[in-house]
C-alpha positions in Angstrom: -134.7 120.2 166.2 -136.2 120.7 169.7 -135.0 123.6 171.8 -132.6 122.5 174.6 -133.8 122.5 178.1 -131.7 124.4 180.6 -132.0 123.3 184.2 -130.9 125.9 186.7 -130.3 125.5 190.5 -131.6 122.4 192.1 -134.5 121.5 189.9 -136.7 118.7 191.0 -135.9 115.6 188.9 -139.6 114.8 188.6 -140.4 118.3 187.1 -137.6 117.8 184.6 -139.0 114.4 183.5 -142.5 115.8 183.2 -141.2 118.6 181.0 -139.4 116.1 178.8 -142.5 114.0 178.6 -144.4 117.1 177.4 -141.7 117.7 174.7 -141.9 114.1 173.6 -145.7 114.2 173.4 -145.4 117.1 171.0 -143.0 115.0 168.9 -145.1 111.8 169.1 -148.6 113.4 168.6 -147.7 116.3 166.4 -144.7 115.5 164.2 -144.2 111.7 163.8 -146.7 109.2 162.2 -147.7 106.0 163.8 -145.1 103.3 163.3 -142.3 105.9 163.0 -139.2 105.4 165.1 -138.2 108.0 167.7 -134.8 109.6 167.6 -132.1 107.8 169.6 -131.9 108.4 173.3 -128.6 110.2 172.9 -130.0 112.5 170.2 -133.0 113.3 172.3 -130.9 113.9 175.4 -128.6 116.3 173.4 -131.6 118.1 171.9 -133.3 118.6 175.2 -130.3 119.2 177.4 -131.0 116.4 179.8 -129.5 113.0 180.6 -130.3 109.8 178.7 -131.7 108.4 181.9 -134.3 111.2 182.0 -135.2 110.6 178.4 -135.6 106.8 179.1 -137.9 107.5 182.0 -140.0 109.9 179.9 -140.3 107.3 177.1 -141.4 104.6 179.6 -144.1 107.0 180.8 -145.3 107.4 177.2 -145.3 103.6 176.8 -147.5 103.2 179.9 -150.0 105.5 178.3 -150.0 103.6 175.1 -148.4 106.4 173.0 -145.2 104.6 172.1 -144.2 100.9 171.7 -140.8 99.6 172.9 -139.2 96.4 171.6 -136.0 95.0 172.8 -133.0 96.0 170.7 -135.0 98.5 168.7 -135.7 102.2 169.0 -139.2 103.1 170.4 -141.9 103.7 167.8 -145.0 105.8 167.8 -147.9 103.6 168.7 -151.0 103.3 166.5 -154.1 104.6 168.3 -155.4 102.0 170.7 -157.7 101.8 173.7 -155.5 99.8 176.0 -154.9 102.5 178.7 -158.6 103.2 179.0 -159.3 99.4 179.0 -156.8 98.9 181.8 -158.6 101.5 183.9 -162.0 100.0 183.4 -160.6 96.5 184.1 -158.9 97.6 187.4 -162.1 99.3 188.6 -164.2 96.1 187.9 -161.6 93.9 189.6 -161.7 95.9 192.7 -165.5 96.0 192.8 -167.5 93.8 190.4 -170.7 95.7 191.2 -169.2 98.6 189.3 -170.4 96.6 186.3 -173.8 98.3 186.9 -172.1 101.7 186.7 -170.3 100.6 183.5 -173.7 99.6 182.1 -174.9 103.2 182.5 -171.8 104.3 180.5 -172.7 101.7 177.9 -176.2 103.0 177.7 -175.0 106.5 177.1 -172.7 105.3 174.4 -174.4 102.3 172.7 -177.8 103.8 172.2 -176.2 106.6 170.3 -173.9 104.1 168.5 -176.8 102.0 167.3 -178.6 105.2 166.1 -175.5 106.2 164.1 -175.0 102.7 162.8 -178.5 102.7 161.3 -177.7 105.9 159.5 -174.2 105.1 158.3 -173.8 101.3 158.1 -172.5 100.0 154.7 -172.7 96.5 153.4 -169.5 95.3 154.9 -170.3 96.6 158.4 -173.8 95.0 158.2 -172.2 91.7 157.1 -169.9 91.9 160.1 -172.9 92.2 162.4 -174.6 89.3 160.7 -171.6 87.1 161.1 -171.3 87.9 164.8 -175.1 87.2 165.2 -174.7 83.9 163.3 -171.8 82.9 165.6 -174.0 83.6 168.6 -176.6 81.2 167.2 -174.0 78.6 166.3 -172.5 78.6 169.8 -175.6 79.0 171.9 -174.5 75.9 173.9 -171.0 77.2 174.5 -171.0 80.0 177.1 -167.4 81.2 176.4 -167.9 81.2 172.6 -171.2 83.0 172.8 -169.7 85.7 175.0 -167.0 86.3 172.5 -169.5 86.5 169.6 -171.6 88.9 171.7 -168.6 91.2 172.1 -167.9 91.0 168.4 -171.5 92.0 167.7 -171.3 95.1 169.8 -167.9 96.1 168.4 -169.2 95.6 164.9 -172.2 97.9 165.7 -169.7 100.5 166.9 -167.6 100.1 163.8 -170.7 100.6 161.7 -171.3 104.0 163.4 -168.3 105.4 161.5 -167.0 107.1 164.6 -163.5 105.9 165.4 -163.5 107.3 168.9 -166.7 105.5 169.8 -165.1 102.3 168.4 -162.1 102.8 170.6 -164.2 103.3 173.7 -166.1 100.0 172.9 -162.8 98.2 172.4 -161.6 99.6 175.8 -164.5 98.0 177.5 -163.9 94.6 176.0 -162.4 92.9 179.1 -165.0 94.2 181.6 -167.7 93.5 179.1 -166.7 89.9 179.1 -167.1 89.8 182.9 -170.5 91.6 182.5 -171.8 89.0 180.0 -170.8 86.1 182.3 -172.7 87.6 185.1 -175.7 88.9 183.1 -176.3 85.5 181.4 -176.2 83.8 184.8 -178.8 86.2 186.1 -180.9 85.9 182.9 -181.1 82.1 183.1 -181.9 82.3 186.8 -184.8 84.7 186.0 -186.2 82.0 183.6 -184.8 83.5 180.4 -183.0 81.6 177.7 -179.9 82.1 175.6 -182.3 82.4 172.6 -183.9 85.4 174.3 -180.5 87.1 174.4 -179.8 86.3 170.8 -183.2 87.7 169.7 -182.4 91.0 171.5 -179.3 91.3 169.2 -181.3 90.3 166.2 -183.7 93.1 166.8 -180.9 95.6 166.8 -179.5 94.2 163.6 -182.9 94.3 161.9 -183.4 98.0 162.7 -179.8 98.8 161.5 -180.4 96.9 158.3 -183.5 98.9 157.4 -181.9 102.2 158.5 -184.4 102.8 161.2 -182.2 104.9 163.5 -184.9 105.5 166.1 -185.8 101.8 166.2 -182.1 100.8 166.5 -181.6 103.1 169.4 -184.7 101.8 171.1 -183.7 98.1 170.5 -180.3 98.8 172.0 -181.9 100.6 175.0 -184.2 97.7 175.7 -181.3 95.2 175.4 -179.3 97.1 177.9 -182.2 97.5 180.3 -182.7 93.7 180.2 -178.9 93.4 180.9 -179.3 95.6 183.9 -182.1 93.5 185.3 -180.0 90.3 184.7 -176.9 91.8 186.4 -178.9 92.8 189.5 -180.4 89.3 189.6 -176.9 87.8 189.4 -175.6 90.0 192.2 -178.7 89.2 194.3 -178.0 85.5 193.9 -174.4 86.0 195.0 -175.5 87.8 198.1 -178.0 85.0 198.9 -175.3 82.3 198.5 -172.6 84.2 200.4 -171.9 82.8 203.9 -173.1 84.9 206.9 -170.5 87.0 208.5 -169.5 85.7 211.9 
C-alpha cells in the first residue's frame, strides 16, 4: 500500500497533483503489468491522503502521456508501450512548419542508417518476408499515390522491426504521420526533378537486397543514399511551392 500524503498549510494544488502523478507513475511503471487495472479512485485517494478529484486529474495526466488508458464505465488500465505521445509531438511540429520535414529527415538519417545496419545483422526469415511484402505492395500500387505511401511506411517500419530493437521500432512508429506528409512532398519533388516512381521503389529494393545477404555496411549505405535522395526531393518540392506562391503585396 502506498504511504499516505500529508498536505500541511496552504499547499499549492498543482504541487499536490504533481506529487500524486509521481506516485502513480511508480505504480504504473514499476508494479503493474500492461493491461492491469488501477485501484479505484476512492482507494487511491485514501492511500495517498488526497481527494478523488486530485487522483482523477493525475490519472488524466498519465493518459495524456500514453501511460494509462481510460474507457467509459471501467477503471483505468496500464497502457501497453506505444509511441503516440512522441508521434503527437512530431505531428504538431510539422503542422506548424512543414519545412521541419527537412529537420525530421536528419533525425531519420541518424536513426535509419543504424536501423538498416542492425537489420542486416539480425533479420530473421519472418522480418525479411515482411520487408518483401511491403516492397511488393509498392510495386503493385505504383500508380496509386496513397497506396504506395502506405506501403513505403510499412517497408521502413518492417526494417525497424528487423533491427530487433523495440525502442527504435517505437521511434519509427512515432514518425508515421509526419512521414506520410514527407512522402507526399518528396514524391512530388522527385517527379518534378525527372525521377519516376520506379526509381523510388528501386532504392528500397537495394536496401532489402543488402539486408537479405546480411551486408550490414551495404544496408547502411543504401539507406543513407535513399535518404539523401529524399532530402533532394523535399528541397525541390519546397522550392516549387515557393515559386508558385503569390507575391506578397
